[in-house]
C-alpha positions in Angstrom: 9.9 -24.1 1.6 6.4 -24.0 3.1 5.2 -21.9 6.0 1.9 -21.2 7.7 0.5 -17.7 7.8 1.1 -17.6 11.5 4.7 -18.6 11.0 5.2 -15.8 8.5 3.7 -13.3 10.9 6.1 -14.4 13.6 9.1 -14.3 11.3 8.1 -10.9 9.8 7.4 -9.5 13.3 10.8 -10.7 14.6 12.6 -9.1 11.7 10.8 -5.8 12.2 11.4 -5.9 16.0 15.1 -6.5 15.2 14.9 -3.3 13.0 13.8 -1.3 16.0 10.0 -1.5 16.0 8.1 -1.9 19.1 6.2 -5.2 19.4 2.8 -3.7 18.5 4.1 -1.9 15.4 6.1 -5.0 14.2 3.0 -7.2 14.6 0.7 -4.8 12.8 3.0 -4.4 9.8 3.7 -8.1 9.6 0.0 -8.9 9.8 -0.7 -6.3 7.1 1.8 -8.0 4.8 0.7 -11.5 5.4 -3.0 -10.5 5.0 -2.0 -9.3 1.5 -0.7 -12.7 0.7 -3.8 -14.4 2.0 -6.0 -12.1 -0.1 -4.1 -13.0 -3.3 -1.8 -9.9 -3.5 1.6 -11.5 -3.1 3.1 -8.3 -4.7 2.3 -6.6 -1.4 2.9 -9.5 0.9 5.6 -10.8 3.2 8.1 -10.7 0.3 8.3 -7.0 0.9 10.3 -7.6 4.1 13.8 -7.6 2.3 12.8 -4.2 0.8 11.8 -2.9 4.2 15.1 -4.0 5.7 17.0 -2.2 2.9 14.9 0.9 3.6 15.7 0.7 7.3 19.4 0.6 6.6 19.1 3.5 4.2 17.1 5.6 6.7 14.0 5.6 4.5 11.7 4.4 7.2 11.8 5.4 10.9 10.4 2.8 13.4 7.9 3.9 16.1 7.1 7.2 14.4 3.4 8.3 14.5 1.7 10.6 12.0 1.6 14.3 12.8 -1.4 16.5 12.0 -0.1 19.5 10.0 -3.5 21.0 9.2 -6.9 20.6 10.9 -9.6 22.7 9.2 -13.1 21.2 9.6 -13.5 18.4 7.1 -9.9 18.8 5.9 -7.1 16.9 7.7 -3.5 16.8 6.6 -0.9 14.5 8.0 2.9 14.1 7.8 4.0 10.5 8.2 7.5 11.5 9.2 8.8 8.4 7.4 6.9 6.1 9.8 5.8 2.7 8.6 3.0 3.2 6.2 0.5 0.8 7.8 0.9 2.6 11.1 0.6 6.2 9.9 -2.0 5.5 7.3 -4.0 3.6 9.9 -3.8 6.6 12.2 -5.0 8.9 9.4 -7.9 6.6 8.7 -9.0 6.6 12.3 -8.9 10.4 12.5 -10.7 10.7 9.2 -13.5 8.3 10.2 -14.0 10.2 13.5 -14.1 13.5 11.7 -16.5 12.2 9.0 -19.0 11.3 11.7 -19.0 14.9 12.8 -18.9 16.7 9.4 -20.5 14.1 7.0 -17.5 14.2 4.6 -13.8 14.4 5.2 -10.8 14.9 2.9 -7.6 13.6 4.5 -4.1 13.6 3.1 -0.9 11.8 4.1 2.6 12.8 3.0 6.1 11.6 3.7 5.0 8.0 4.6 6.8 4.8 4.1 5.2 2.1 1.9 1.6 1.9 2.9 1.1 -1.6 1.4 -2.1 -2.9 0.0 -4.3 0.1 -0.4 -7.5 -1.9 -0.2 -7.1 -2.5 3.5 -7.9 1.2 4.1 -11.0 1.0 2.1 -12.0 -2.0 4.2 -11.4 0.0 7.3 -13.8 2.6 6.0 -16.5 0.2 4.9 -16.3 -1.6 8.3 -17.3 1.8 9.8 -20.2 2.1 7.3 -18.5 4.7 5.1 -17.7 5.2 1.5 -14.0 5.9 0.8 -11.9 6.9 -2.2 -8.1 6.7 -2.1 -5.6 8.1 -4.5 -1.9 7.3 -4.1 1.2 8.7 -5.7 5.0 8.5 -5.1 7.3 11.5 -5.2 10.7 10.1 -4.2 10.8 7.0 -6.5 12.0 6.8 -10.1 9.3 7.0 -12.7 8.0 3.6 -13.7 5.1 4.1 -16.1 5.1 5.7 -19.6 2.2 7.8 -20.6 -0.2 6.5 -23.3 1.8 6.1 -26.6 5.0 7.2 -24.8 8.3 5.4 -24.5 9.9 6.9 -21.4 8.6 6.5 -17.9 7.0 9.7 -16.4 4.6 8.5 -13.7 4.5 6.1 -10.7 1.8 3.4 -10.8 -0.6 5.7 -8.9 -2.9 3.2 -7.2 -6.6 3.9 -6.7 -9.0 2.4 -4.3 -12.8 2.9 -4.1 -14.7 1.1 -1.4 -18.5 1.1 -0.7 -20.2 -0.4 2.3 -22.9 -3.0 1.7 -26.6 -1.8 1.5 -27.7 -4.8 3.6 -26.2 -8.1 4.5 -24.2 -8.2 1.2 -20.4 -8.0 1.4 -18.8 -4.6 0.8 -17.6 -3.6 -2.7 -14.0 -2.6 -3.2 -11.9 -1.7 -6.2 -8.1 -1.7 -5.6 -5.9 -1.2 -8.6 -2.8 0.4 -10.1 -3.4 2.7 -13.0 -0.6 1.1 -15.0 -1.2 -2.0 -17.2 0.3 -4.1 -14.4 1.1 -3.3 -10.8 4.8 -2.9 -10.1 4.7 -5.2 -7.1 3.1 -7.9 -9.2 5.9 -7.6 -11.8 8.5 -7.8 -9.0 6.7 -10.8 -7.4 6.8 -12.5 -10.9 10.5 -11.7 -11.3 11.3 -13.3 -7.9 9.3 -16.6 -8.4 8.3 -16.9 -12.1 5.9 -19.4 -10.7 3.1 -18.5 -13.1 2.6 -16.5 -16.2 2.0 -12.7 -16.0 -1.0 -12.3 -18.2 -1.5 -9.1 -20.2 1.7 -7.7 -18.8 3.3 -5.1 -21.1 6.6 -3.3 -21.1 8.0 -0.8 -23.4 11.3 -0.1 -25.1 12.6 3.4 -25.1 11.3 3.8 -28.6 7.8 3.1 -27.4 7.6 -0.3 -29.0 5.4 -2.4 -26.7 6.5 -6.0 -26.0 5.0 -8.7 -23.8 6.9 -9.7 -20.7 8.0 -13.3 -21.4 6.4 -16.1 -19.4 
């Protein structure tokens, strides 16, 4: 089955509206997912919609919920996402952090209790579009462990993504690093499991005895 990006946006938005989101929220989240596909990150693309639907049914995401400021102390901002859609509450955090950074020169902002924020690189792109450097560190506290420590056999960590984004010095494009700290991103492994359309190069998994093995392709 083939579809255009616009078709996927419409379908994704319709599903999210059926889940209770206002039109603006549904369109923003659907656009965020499709943009990930268009930028080559199918792991964070429109294929996440079934997971989002499961989360809606389980009460793990609350539509139309804004971020709430829980601490405002000069260059430090802390937000509670209240289980709102990650793209929405993380976007609100970024807008506040950028505005504060223009006043203080540097800002540290945190966001807790948010639903899946999606491709982290988009928040770096928001910062570089404003002419700012940004560093993003992500963890997950309510998900089973996925990543074994070095030379370990049992999972202890989440994939803990990192993004570093730098605005261009002139007319050059901005520079952005967006990566998981595991050998392979969990979403990429899930996307491969769904489609098996191409090999998963350099992917590694471990048995409980810490014997590494390649994921078959």
